[in-house]
PDB file of the backbone (N, CA, C, O) and the ligand in Angstrom, with CONECT records:
HET     ZN  A 101       1
ATOM      1  N   MET A   1     -17.126   4.904  -7.710  1.00  0.00           N
ATOM      2  CA  MET A   1     -18.361   4.455  -7.253  1.00  0.00           C
ATOM      3  C   MET A   1     -18.590   2.893  -7.332  1.00  0.00           C
ATOM      4  O   MET A   1     -19.262   2.238  -6.535  1.00  0.00           O
ATOM      5  N   ALA A   2     -17.918   2.419  -8.425  1.00  0.00           N
ATOM      6  CA  ALA A   2     -17.936   0.969  -8.551  1.00  0.00           C
ATOM      7  C   ALA A   2     -17.112   0.347  -7.508  1.00  0.00           C
ATOM      8  O   ALA A   2     -17.400  -0.748  -7.024  1.00  0.00           O
ATOM      9  N   LYS A   3     -16.111   1.021  -7.168  1.00  0.00           N
ATOM     10  CA  LYS A   3     -15.201   0.382  -6.229  1.00  0.00           C
ATOM     11  C   LYS A   3     -15.696   0.478  -4.810  1.00  0.00           C
ATOM     12  O   LYS A   3     -15.301  -0.318  -3.959  1.00  0.00           O
ATOM     13  N   GLU A   4     -16.556   1.443  -4.539  1.00  0.00           N
ATOM     14  CA  GLU A   4     -17.354   1.694  -3.262  1.00  0.00           C
ATOM     15  C   GLU A   4     -18.275   0.563  -3.180  1.00  0.00           C
ATOM     16  O   GLU A   4     -18.430  -0.079  -2.141  1.00  0.00           O
ATOM     17  N   ILE A   5     -18.898   0.312  -4.294  1.00  0.00           N
ATOM     18  CA  ILE A   5     -20.032  -0.765  -4.207  1.00  0.00           C
ATOM     19  C   ILE A   5     -19.333  -2.244  -3.739  1.00  0.00           C
ATOM     20  O   ILE A   5     -19.804  -3.021  -2.908  1.00  0.00           O
ATOM     21  N   CYS A   6     -18.091  -2.406  -4.503  1.00  0.00           N
ATOM     22  CA  CYS A   6     -17.477  -3.634  -4.241  1.00  0.00           C
ATOM     23  C   CYS A   6     -16.967  -3.752  -2.814  1.00  0.00           C
ATOM     24  O   CYS A   6     -16.931  -4.833  -2.228  1.00  0.00           O
ATOM     25  N   ASP A   7     -16.548  -2.524  -2.239  1.00  0.00           N
ATOM     26  CA  ASP A   7     -16.055  -2.534  -0.935  1.00  0.00           C
ATOM     27  C   ASP A   7     -17.208  -2.851   0.063  1.00  0.00           C
ATOM     28  O   ASP A   7     -17.037  -3.652   0.982  1.00  0.00           O
ATOM     29  N   ARG A   8     -18.336  -2.230  -0.132  1.00  0.00           N
ATOM     30  CA  ARG A   8     -19.452  -2.409   0.812  1.00  0.00           C
ATOM     31  C   ARG A   8     -19.974  -3.845   0.613  1.00  0.00           C
ATOM     32  O   ARG A   8     -20.478  -4.416   1.581  1.00  0.00           O
ATOM     33  N   GLN A   9     -19.881  -4.498  -0.641  1.00  0.00           N
ATOM     34  CA  GLN A   9     -20.356  -5.893  -0.718  1.00  0.00           C
ATOM     35  C   GLN A   9     -19.175  -7.001  -0.469  1.00  0.00           C
ATOM     36  O   GLN A   9     -19.314  -8.217  -0.603  1.00  0.00           O
ATOM     37  N   GLY A  10     -18.074  -6.365  -0.109  1.00  0.00           N
ATOM     38  CA  GLY A  10     -16.996  -7.157   0.253  1.00  0.00           C
ATOM     39  C   GLY A  10     -16.433  -8.026  -1.006  1.00  0.00           C
ATOM     40  O   GLY A  10     -15.889  -9.120  -0.858  1.00  0.00           O
ATOM     41  N   LEU A  11     -16.641  -7.382  -2.284  1.00  0.00           N
ATOM     42  CA  LEU A  11     -16.069  -7.996  -3.388  1.00  0.00           C
ATOM     43  C   LEU A  11     -14.697  -7.403  -3.876  1.00  0.00           C
ATOM     44  O   LEU A  11     -14.349  -6.238  -3.682  1.00  0.00           O
ATOM     45  N   ILE A  12     -14.006  -8.304  -4.496  1.00  0.00           N
ATOM     46  CA  ILE A  12     -12.709  -7.858  -4.968  1.00  0.00           C
ATOM     47  C   ILE A  12     -12.999  -7.226  -6.333  1.00  0.00           C
ATOM     48  O   ILE A  12     -13.596  -7.867  -7.198  1.00  0.00           O
ATOM     49  N   ILE A  13     -12.550  -5.886  -6.541  1.00  0.00           N
ATOM     50  CA  ILE A  13     -12.754  -5.244  -7.833  1.00  0.00           C
ATOM     51  C   ILE A  13     -11.718  -5.797  -8.744  1.00  0.00           C
ATOM     52  O   ILE A  13     -10.577  -6.059  -8.362  1.00  0.00           O
ATOM     53  N   HIS A  14     -12.179  -5.982 -10.052  1.00  0.00           N
ATOM     54  CA  HIS A  14     -11.233  -6.414 -11.055  1.00  0.00           C
ATOM     55  C   HIS A  14     -11.284  -5.512 -12.276  1.00  0.00           C
ATOM     56  O   HIS A  14     -12.206  -5.566 -13.089  1.00  0.00           O
ATOM     57  N   ILE A  15     -10.330  -4.742 -12.363  1.00  0.00           N
ATOM     58  CA  ILE A  15     -10.214  -3.669 -13.547  1.00  0.00           C
ATOM     59  C   ILE A  15      -9.244  -4.160 -14.503  1.00  0.00           C
ATOM     60  O   ILE A  15      -8.061  -4.435 -14.303  1.00  0.00           O
ATOM     61  N   MET A  16     -10.053  -4.245 -15.784  1.00  0.00           N
ATOM     62  CA  MET A  16      -9.222  -4.583 -17.088  1.00  0.00           C
ATOM     63  C   MET A  16      -9.339  -3.368 -17.917  1.00  0.00           C
ATOM     64  O   MET A  16     -10.357  -2.674 -17.938  1.00  0.00           O
ATOM     65  N   VAL A  17      -8.276  -3.129 -18.597  1.00  0.00           N
ATOM     66  CA  VAL A  17      -8.223  -1.833 -19.546  1.00  0.00           C
ATOM     67  C   VAL A  17      -7.439  -2.317 -20.961  1.00  0.00           C
ATOM     68  O   VAL A  17      -6.335  -2.862 -20.975  1.00  0.00           O
ATOM     69  N   LEU A  18      -8.141  -2.040 -21.982  1.00  0.00           N
ATOM     70  CA  LEU A  18      -7.609  -2.521 -23.383  1.00  0.00           C
ATOM     71  C   LEU A  18      -6.860  -1.241 -23.882  1.00  0.00           C
ATOM     72  O   LEU A  18      -7.433  -0.163 -24.040  1.00  0.00           O
ATOM     73  N   VAL A  19      -5.573  -1.446 -24.109  1.00  0.00           N
ATOM     74  CA  VAL A  19      -4.713  -0.317 -24.756  1.00  0.00           C
ATOM     75  C   VAL A  19      -3.866  -0.743 -25.877  1.00  0.00           C
ATOM     76  O   VAL A  19      -3.930  -1.926 -26.211  1.00  0.00           O
ATOM     77  N   ILE A  20      -3.106   0.030 -26.485  1.00  0.00           N
ATOM     78  CA  ILE A  20      -2.299  -0.247 -27.635  1.00  0.00           C
ATOM     79  C   ILE A  20      -0.976  -0.962 -27.168  1.00  0.00           C
ATOM     80  O   ILE A  20      -0.308  -0.449 -26.271  1.00  0.00           O
ATOM     81  N   CYS A  21      -0.582  -2.160 -27.777  1.00  0.00           N
ATOM     82  CA  CYS A  21       0.575  -2.872 -27.399  1.00  0.00           C
ATOM     83  C   CYS A  21       1.786  -2.269 -28.110  1.00  0.00           C
ATOM     84  O   CYS A  21       1.894  -2.218 -29.335  1.00  0.00           O
ATOM     85  N   PRO A  22       2.678  -1.821 -27.242  1.00  0.00           N
ATOM     86  CA  PRO A  22       3.807  -1.167 -27.716  1.00  0.00           C
ATOM     87  C   PRO A  22       4.734  -2.098 -28.653  1.00  0.00           C
ATOM     88  O   PRO A  22       5.565  -1.611 -29.420  1.00  0.00           O
ATOM     89  N   HIS A  23       4.520  -3.423 -28.525  1.00  0.00           N
ATOM     90  CA  HIS A  23       5.339  -4.490 -29.303  1.00  0.00           C
ATOM     91  C   HIS A  23       4.614  -4.524 -30.706  1.00  0.00           C
ATOM     92  O   HIS A  23       5.314  -4.391 -31.709  1.00  0.00           O
ATOM     93  N   CYS A  24       3.381  -4.680 -30.819  1.00  0.00           N
ATOM     94  CA  CYS A  24       2.710  -4.986 -32.211  1.00  0.00           C
ATOM     95  C   CYS A  24       1.828  -3.919 -32.650  1.00  0.00           C
ATOM     96  O   CYS A  24       1.244  -3.989 -33.731  1.00  0.00           O
ATOM     97  N   ASP A  25       1.693  -2.837 -31.779  1.00  0.00           N
ATOM     98  CA  ASP A  25       0.826  -1.542 -32.196  1.00  0.00           C
ATOM     99  C   ASP A  25      -0.628  -1.927 -32.434  1.00  0.00           C
ATOM    100  O   ASP A  25      -1.293  -1.238 -33.207  1.00  0.00           O
ATOM    101  N   ASN A  26      -1.156  -2.956 -31.838  1.00  0.00           N
ATOM    102  CA  ASN A  26      -2.599  -3.302 -32.025  1.00  0.00           C
ATOM    103  C   ASN A  26      -3.304  -2.914 -30.659  1.00  0.00           C
ATOM    104  O   ASN A  26      -2.697  -2.910 -29.589  1.00  0.00           O
ATOM    105  N   LYS A  27      -4.529  -2.615 -30.785  1.00  0.00           N
ATOM    106  CA  LYS A  27      -5.187  -2.283 -29.509  1.00  0.00           C
ATOM    107  C   LYS A  27      -5.751  -3.598 -28.887  1.00  0.00           C
ATOM    108  O   LYS A  27      -6.954  -3.830 -28.771  1.00  0.00           O
ATOM    109  N   THR A  28      -4.786  -4.399 -28.516  1.00  0.00           N
ATOM    110  CA  THR A  28      -5.095  -5.748 -28.030  1.00  0.00           C
ATOM    111  C   THR A  28      -4.397  -6.143 -26.611  1.00  0.00           C
ATOM    112  O   THR A  28      -4.449  -7.242 -26.060  1.00  0.00           O
ATOM    113  N   LEU A  29      -3.824  -5.130 -26.222  1.00  0.00           N
ATOM    114  CA  LEU A  29      -3.028  -5.315 -24.832  1.00  0.00           C
ATOM    115  C   LEU A  29      -3.960  -5.093 -23.753  1.00  0.00           C
ATOM    116  O   LEU A  29      -4.461  -3.982 -23.582  1.00  0.00           O
ATOM    117  N   LEU A  30      -4.237  -6.138 -22.974  1.00  0.00           N
ATOM    118  CA  LEU A  30      -5.096  -6.061 -21.827  1.00  0.00           C
ATOM    119  C   LEU A  30      -4.344  -5.886 -20.584  1.00  0.00           C
ATOM    120  O   LEU A  30      -3.551  -6.738 -20.182  1.00  0.00           O
ATOM    121  N   LEU A  31      -4.583  -4.795 -19.972  1.00  0.00           N
ATOM    122  CA  LEU A  31      -4.016  -4.280 -18.716  1.00  0.00           C
ATOM    123  C   LEU A  31      -4.821  -4.959 -17.613  1.00  0.00           C
ATOM    124  O   LEU A  31      -6.012  -4.664 -17.512  1.00  0.00           O
ATOM    125  N   ASP A  32      -4.369  -5.690 -16.920  1.00  0.00           N
ATOM    126  CA  ASP A  32      -5.080  -6.195 -15.583  1.00  0.00           C
ATOM    127  C   ASP A  32      -4.652  -5.408 -14.307  1.00  0.00           C
ATOM    128  O   ASP A  32      -3.769  -5.839 -13.565  1.00  0.00           O
ATOM    129  N   VAL A  33      -5.244  -4.358 -14.104  1.00  0.00           N
ATOM    130  CA  VAL A  33      -4.951  -3.333 -13.160  1.00  0.00           C
ATOM    131  C   VAL A  33      -4.779  -3.999 -11.656  1.00  0.00           C
ATOM    132  O   VAL A  33      -3.904  -3.689 -10.847  1.00  0.00           O
ATOM    133  N   SER A  34      -5.700  -4.874 -11.491  1.00  0.00           N
ATOM    134  CA  SER A  34      -5.899  -5.581 -10.010  1.00  0.00           C
ATOM    135  C   SER A  34      -4.654  -6.365  -9.848  1.00  0.00           C
ATOM    136  O   SER A  34      -4.081  -6.241  -8.765  1.00  0.00           O
ATOM    137  N   ASN A  35      -4.139  -7.144 -10.730  1.00  0.00           N
ATOM    138  CA  ASN A  35      -3.206  -8.093 -10.678  1.00  0.00           C
ATOM    139  C   ASN A  35      -1.736  -7.555 -11.175  1.00  0.00           C
ATOM    140  O   ASN A  35      -0.709  -8.220 -11.035  1.00  0.00           O
ATOM    141  N   ASP A  36      -1.784  -6.321 -11.744  1.00  0.00           N
ATOM    142  CA  ASP A  36      -0.577  -5.765 -12.397  1.00  0.00           C
ATOM    143  C   ASP A  36       0.053  -6.684 -13.446  1.00  0.00           C
ATOM    144  O   ASP A  36       1.266  -6.891 -13.484  1.00  0.00           O
ATOM    145  N   ASN A  37      -0.803  -7.209 -14.272  1.00  0.00           N
ATOM    146  CA  ASN A  37      -0.546  -8.148 -15.460  1.00  0.00           C
ATOM    147  C   ASN A  37      -0.777  -7.338 -16.619  1.00  0.00           C
ATOM    148  O   ASN A  37      -1.666  -6.486 -16.615  1.00  0.00           O
ATOM    149  N   ALA A  38       0.008  -7.555 -17.677  1.00  0.00           N
ATOM    150  CA  ALA A  38      -0.398  -7.128 -19.047  1.00  0.00           C
ATOM    151  C   ALA A  38       0.043  -8.144 -19.997  1.00  0.00           C
ATOM    152  O   ALA A  38       1.182  -8.608 -20.031  1.00  0.00           O
ATOM    153  N   TYR A  39      -1.047  -8.506 -20.866  1.00  0.00           N
ATOM    154  CA  TYR A  39      -1.051  -9.463 -21.858  1.00  0.00           C
ATOM    155  C   TYR A  39      -1.633  -9.063 -23.072  1.00  0.00           C
ATOM    156  O   TYR A  39      -2.778  -8.615 -23.037  1.00  0.00           O
ATOM    157  N   CYS A  40      -0.929  -9.166 -24.328  1.00  0.00           N
ATOM    158  CA  CYS A  40      -1.432  -8.867 -25.522  1.00  0.00           C
ATOM    159  C   CYS A  40      -1.887 -10.121 -26.221  1.00  0.00           C
ATOM    160  O   CYS A  40      -1.065 -11.004 -26.465  1.00  0.00           O
ATOM    161  N   TYR A  41      -3.234 -10.254 -26.579  1.00  0.00           N
ATOM    162  CA  TYR A  41      -3.747 -11.378 -27.234  1.00  0.00           C
ATOM    163  C   TYR A  41      -3.517 -11.446 -28.712  1.00  0.00           C
ATOM    164  O   TYR A  41      -3.826 -12.441 -29.367  1.00  0.00           O
ATOM    165  N   HIS A  42      -2.953 -10.343 -29.244  1.00  0.00           N
ATOM    166  CA  HIS A  42      -2.595 -10.437 -30.674  1.00  0.00           C
ATOM    167  C   HIS A  42      -1.037 -11.154 -30.862  1.00  0.00           C
ATOM    168  O   HIS A  42      -0.803 -12.213 -31.444  1.00  0.00           O
ATOM    169  N   CYS A  43      -0.191 -10.375 -30.285  1.00  0.00           N
ATOM    170  CA  CYS A  43       1.209 -10.935 -30.483  1.00  0.00           C
ATOM    171  C   CYS A  43       1.668 -11.905 -29.344  1.00  0.00           C
ATOM    172  O   CYS A  43       2.747 -12.498 -29.347  1.00  0.00           O
ATOM    173  N   GLN A  44       0.757 -11.987 -28.414  1.00  0.00           N
ATOM    174  CA  GLN A  44       0.975 -13.009 -27.199  1.00  0.00           C
ATOM    175  C   GLN A  44       2.042 -12.622 -26.367  1.00  0.00           C
ATOM    176  O   GLN A  44       2.647 -13.457 -25.695  1.00  0.00           O
ATOM    177  N   LYS A  45       2.357 -11.278 -26.356  1.00  0.00           N
ATOM    178  CA  LYS A  45       3.545 -10.897 -25.591  1.00  0.00           C
ATOM    179  C   LYS A  45       2.839 -10.614 -24.078  1.00  0.00           C
ATOM    180  O   LYS A  45       1.791 -10.004 -23.868  1.00  0.00           O
ATOM    181  N   ASN A  46       3.724 -11.235 -23.109  1.00  0.00           N
ATOM    182  CA  ASN A  46       3.238 -11.198 -21.727  1.00  0.00           C
ATOM    183  C   ASN A  46       4.198 -10.271 -21.010  1.00  0.00           C
ATOM    184  O   ASN A  46       5.240 -10.748 -20.561  1.00  0.00           O
ATOM    185  N   TYR A  47       3.939  -9.039 -20.874  1.00  0.00           N
ATOM    186  CA  TYR A  47       4.705  -8.172 -20.044  1.00  0.00           C
ATOM    187  C   TYR A  47       4.822  -8.370 -18.669  1.00  0.00           C
ATOM    188  O   TYR A  47       3.898  -8.938 -18.087  1.00  0.00           O
ATOM    189  N   LYS A  48       5.949  -7.940 -17.963  1.00  0.00           N
ATOM    190  CA  LYS A  48       6.235  -8.401 -16.632  1.00  0.00           C
ATOM    191  C   LYS A  48       5.197  -7.694 -15.738  1.00  0.00           C
ATOM    192  O   LYS A  48       4.681  -8.288 -14.792  1.00  0.00           O
ATOM    193  N   SER A  49       4.882  -6.341 -16.066  1.00  0.00           N
ATOM    194  CA  SER A  49       4.102  -5.676 -15.205  1.00  0.00           C
ATOM    195  C   SER A  49       3.474  -4.458 -16.119  1.00  0.00           C
ATOM    196  O   SER A  49       3.892  -4.242 -17.256  1.00  0.00           O
ATOM    197  N   ILE A  50       2.501  -3.739 -15.547  1.00  0.00           N
ATOM    198  CA  ILE A  50       2.002  -2.603 -16.166  1.00  0.00           C
ATOM    199  C   ILE A  50       3.142  -1.531 -16.188  1.00  0.00           C
ATOM    200  O   ILE A  50       3.211  -0.787 -17.166  1.00  0.00           O
ATOM    201  N   GLY A  51       3.959  -1.422 -15.252  1.00  0.00           N
ATOM    202  CA  GLY A  51       4.989  -0.483 -15.214  1.00  0.00           C
ATOM    203  C   GLY A  51       5.941  -0.718 -16.426  1.00  0.00           C
ATOM    204  O   GLY A  51       6.435   0.250 -17.005  1.00  0.00           O
ATOM    205  N   GLU A  52       6.189  -1.942 -16.795  1.00  0.00           N
ATOM    206  CA  GLU A  52       7.017  -2.191 -18.043  1.00  0.00           C
ATOM    207  C   GLU A  52       6.436  -1.550 -19.221  1.00  0.00           C
ATOM    208  O   GLU A  52       7.099  -0.876 -20.009  1.00  0.00           O
ATOM    209  N   VAL A  53       5.141  -1.783 -19.326  1.00  0.00           N
ATOM    210  CA  VAL A  53       4.435  -1.157 -20.616  1.00  0.00           C
ATOM    211  C   VAL A  53       4.455   0.347 -20.580  1.00  0.00           C
ATOM    212  O   VAL A  53       4.611   1.001 -21.611  1.00  0.00           O
ATOM    213  N   LEU A  54       4.285   0.941 -19.303  1.00  0.00           N
ATOM    214  CA  LEU A  54       4.452   2.378 -19.236  1.00  0.00           C
ATOM    215  C   LEU A  54       5.860   2.883 -19.670  1.00  0.00           C
ATOM    216  O   LEU A  54       5.958   3.881 -20.383  1.00  0.00           O
ATOM    217  N   ILE A  55       6.928   2.204 -19.246  1.00  0.00           N
ATOM    218  CA  ILE A  55       8.323   2.638 -19.487  1.00  0.00           C
ATOM    219  C   ILE A  55       8.535   2.451 -21.187  1.00  0.00           C
ATOM    220  O   ILE A  55       9.165   3.256 -21.873  1.00  0.00           O
ATOM    221  N   LEU A  56       7.963   1.387 -21.635  1.00  0.00           N
ATOM    222  CA  LEU A  56       8.136   1.191 -23.162  1.00  0.00           C
ATOM    223  C   LEU A  56       7.256   2.332 -23.848  1.00  0.00           C
ATOM    224  O   LEU A  56       7.740   2.879 -24.839  1.00  0.00           O
ATOM    225  N   GLU A  57       6.053   2.716 -23.415  1.00  0.00           N
ATOM    226  CA  GLU A  57       5.302   3.592 -23.986  1.00  0.00           C
ATOM    227  C   GLU A  57       5.832   5.083 -23.917  1.00  0.00           C
ATOM    228  O   GLU A  57       5.594   5.921 -24.787  1.00  0.00           O
ATOM    229  N   ASN A  58       6.694   5.343 -22.605  1.00  0.00           N
ATOM    230  CA  ASN A  58       7.280   6.650 -22.471  1.00  0.00           C
ATOM    231  C   ASN A  58       8.429   6.807 -23.383  1.00  0.00           C
ATOM    232  O   ASN A  58       8.652   7.860 -23.979  1.00  0.00           O
ATOM    233  N   GLU A  59       9.182   5.705 -23.487  1.00  0.00           N
ATOM    234  CA  GLU A  59      10.354   5.711 -24.560  1.00  0.00           C
ATOM    235  C   GLU A  59       9.755   6.067 -26.111  1.00  0.00           C
ATOM    236  O   GLU A  59      10.298   6.829 -26.911  1.00  0.00           O
ATOM    237  N   ARG A  60       8.662   5.416 -26.296  1.00  0.00           N
ATOM    238  CA  ARG A  60       8.084   5.522 -27.710  1.00  0.00           C
ATOM    239  C   ARG A  60       7.511   6.974 -27.821  1.00  0.00           C
ATOM    240  O   ARG A  60       7.608   7.605 -28.873  1.00  0.00           O
ATOM    241  N   TRP A  61       6.969   7.435 -26.806  1.00  0.00           N
ATOM    242  CA  TRP A  61       6.429   8.921 -26.894  1.00  0.00           C
ATOM    243  C   TRP A  61       7.605   9.889 -26.976  1.00  0.00           C
ATOM    244  O   TRP A  61       7.491  10.847 -27.741  1.00  0.00           O
ATOM    245  N   ARG A  62       8.702   9.740 -26.279  1.00  0.00           N
ATOM    246  CA  ARG A  62      10.004  10.476 -26.399  1.00  0.00           C
ATOM    247  C   ARG A  62      10.479  10.509 -27.833  1.00  0.00           C
ATOM    248  O   ARG A  62      10.722  11.574 -28.400  1.00  0.00           O
ATOM    249  N   ARG A  63      10.602   9.391 -28.380  1.00  0.00           N
ATOM    250  CA  ARG A  63      11.092   9.275 -29.709  1.00  0.00           C
ATOM    251  C   ARG A  63      10.312   9.839 -30.630  1.00  0.00           C
ATOM    252  O   ARG A  63      10.835  10.469 -31.550  1.00  0.00           O
ATOM    253  N   LYS A  64       8.932   9.707 -30.534  1.00  0.00           N
ATOM    254  CA  LYS A  64       8.017  10.467 -31.504  1.00  0.00           C
ATOM    255  C   LYS A  64       8.188  12.005 -31.419  1.00  0.00           C
ATOM    256  O   LYS A  64       8.240  12.714 -32.424  1.00  0.00           O
ATOM    257  N   HIS A  65       8.276  12.496 -30.081  1.00  0.00           N
ATOM    258  CA  HIS A  65       8.377  13.795 -30.061  1.00  0.00           C
ATOM    259  C   HIS A  65       9.718  14.439 -30.391  1.00  0.00           C
ATOM    260  O   HIS A  65       9.789  15.552 -30.911  1.00  0.00           O
ATOM    261  N   ALA A  66      10.858  13.644 -30.048  1.00  0.00           N
ATOM    262  CA  ALA A  66      12.177  14.075 -30.362  1.00  0.00           C
ATOM    263  C   ALA A  66      12.065  14.332 -32.178  1.00  0.00           C
ATOM    264  O   ALA A  66      12.546  15.324 -32.726  1.00  0.00           O
ATOM    265  N   LYS A  67      11.470  13.425 -32.780  1.00  0.00           N
ATOM    266  CA  LYS A  67      11.285  13.487 -34.299  1.00  0.00           C
ATOM    267  C   LYS A  67      10.545  14.682 -34.749  1.00  0.00           C
ATOM    268  O   LYS A  67      10.938  15.358 -35.700  1.00  0.00           O
ATOM    269  N   THR A  68       9.454  14.955 -34.059  1.00  0.00           N
ATOM    270  CA  THR A  68       8.712  16.157 -34.241  1.00  0.00           C
ATOM    271  C   THR A  68       9.375  17.491 -34.152  1.00  0.00           C
ATOM    272  O   THR A  68       9.189  18.384 -34.978  1.00  0.00           O
ATOM    273  N   VAL A  69      10.214  17.592 -33.037  1.00  0.00           N
ATOM    274  CA  VAL A  69      11.131  18.617 -32.724  1.00  0.00           C
ATOM    275  C   VAL A  69      12.098  18.872 -33.734  1.00  0.00           C
ATOM    276  O   VAL A  69      12.290  19.987 -34.219  1.00  0.00           O
ATOM    277  N   LYS A  70      12.707  17.835 -34.050  1.00  0.00           N
ATOM    278  CA  LYS A  70      13.738  17.887 -35.196  1.00  0.00           C
ATOM    279  C   LYS A  70      13.219  18.331 -36.493  1.00  0.00           C
ATOM    280  O   LYS A  70      13.862  19.114 -37.194  1.00  0.00           O
ATOM    281  N   GLU A  71      11.914  17.791 -36.886  1.00  0.00           N
ATOM    282  CA  GLU A  71      11.266  18.147 -38.143  1.00  0.00           C
ATOM    283  C   GLU A  71      11.025  19.709 -37.993  1.00  0.00           C
ATOM    284  O   GLU A  71      11.280  20.422 -38.964  1.00  0.00           O
ATOM    285  N   MET A  72      10.586  20.222 -36.926  1.00  0.00           N
ATOM    286  CA  MET A  72      10.163  21.558 -36.674  1.00  0.00           C
ATOM    287  C   MET A  72      11.482  22.480 -36.934  1.00  0.00           C
ATOM    288  O   MET A  72      11.450  23.543 -37.554  1.00  0.00           O
ATOM    289  N   GLU A  73      12.532  21.956 -36.414  1.00  0.00           N
ATOM    290  CA  GLU A  73      13.805  22.821 -36.583  1.00  0.00           C
ATOM    291  C   GLU A  73      14.321  22.772 -37.957  1.00  0.00           C
ATOM    292  O   GLU A  73      14.918  23.768 -38.366  1.00  0.00           O
ATOM    293  N   ALA A  74      14.166  21.689 -38.778  1.00  0.00           N
ATOM    294  CA  ALA A  74      14.521  21.584 -40.080  1.00  0.00           C
ATOM    295  C   ALA A  74      13.738  22.559 -40.959  1.00  0.00           C
ATOM    296  O   ALA A  74      14.245  23.196 -41.883  1.00  0.00           O
ATOM    297  N   ARG A  75      12.356  22.620 -40.557  1.00  0.00           N
ATOM    298  CA  ARG A  75      11.490  23.528 -41.403  1.00  0.00           C
ATOM    299  C   ARG A  75      11.857  24.858 -41.024  1.00  0.00           C
ATOM    300  O   ARG A  75      11.858  25.681 -41.939  1.00  0.00           O
ATOM    301  N   LYS A  76      12.186  25.276 -39.810  1.00  0.00           N
ATOM    302  CA  LYS A  76      12.639  26.593 -39.548  1.00  0.00           C
ATOM    303  C   LYS A  76      13.976  27.014 -40.296  1.00  0.00           C
ATOM    304  O   LYS A  76      14.151  28.180 -40.648  1.00  0.00           O
ATOM    305  N   GLY A  77      14.935  25.988 -40.529  1.00  0.00           N
ATOM    306  CA  GLY A  77      16.018  26.190 -41.173  1.00  0.00           C
ATOM    307  C   GLY A  77      15.756  26.525 -42.565  1.00  0.00           C
ATOM    308  O   GLY A  77      16.401  27.429 -43.095  1.00  0.00           O
ATOM    309  N   VAL A  78      14.828  25.850 -43.232  1.00  0.00           N
ATOM    310  CA  VAL A  78      14.334  26.111 -44.635  1.00  0.00           C
ATOM    311  C   VAL A  78      13.904  27.631 -44.847  1.00  0.00           C
ATOM    312  O   VAL A  78      14.186  28.357 -45.800  1.00  0.00           O
ATOM    313  N   VAL A  79      13.169  27.919 -43.745  1.00  0.00           N
ATOM    314  CA  VAL A  79      12.469  29.291 -43.894  1.00  0.00           C
ATOM    315  C   VAL A  79      13.561  30.439 -43.673  1.00  0.00           C
ATOM    316  O   VAL A  79      13.534  31.450 -44.374  1.00  0.00           O
ATOM    317  N   GLN A  80      14.521  30.250 -42.679  1.00  0.00           N
ATOM    318  CA  GLN A  80      15.512  31.335 -42.518  1.00  0.00           C
ATOM    319  C   GLN A  80      16.446  31.549 -43.629  1.00  0.00           C
ATOM    320  O   GLN A  80      17.296  32.436 -43.559  1.00  0.00           O
TER     321      GLN A  80
HETATM  322 ZN    ZN A 101       0.984  -7.020 -29.018  1.00  0.00          ZN2+
END
């Protein structure tokens, strides 16, 4: 709806989202959705694009889940 209002008024919508920085793990990474920029004002890391942050976040997610699966298998091993 906000986007539609901006369209009607001929304004450029500027969407900023604060997320967790994959580099320093603080919720200080500002995603500039409109300009495809990502800058962390804690560790001052400037990502090339939002896509780069997504790739890093996917890798981190996979690592975390791979560990969980391994732990579950280990636990199963103890039970059997
Ligand atoms: Zn950071």
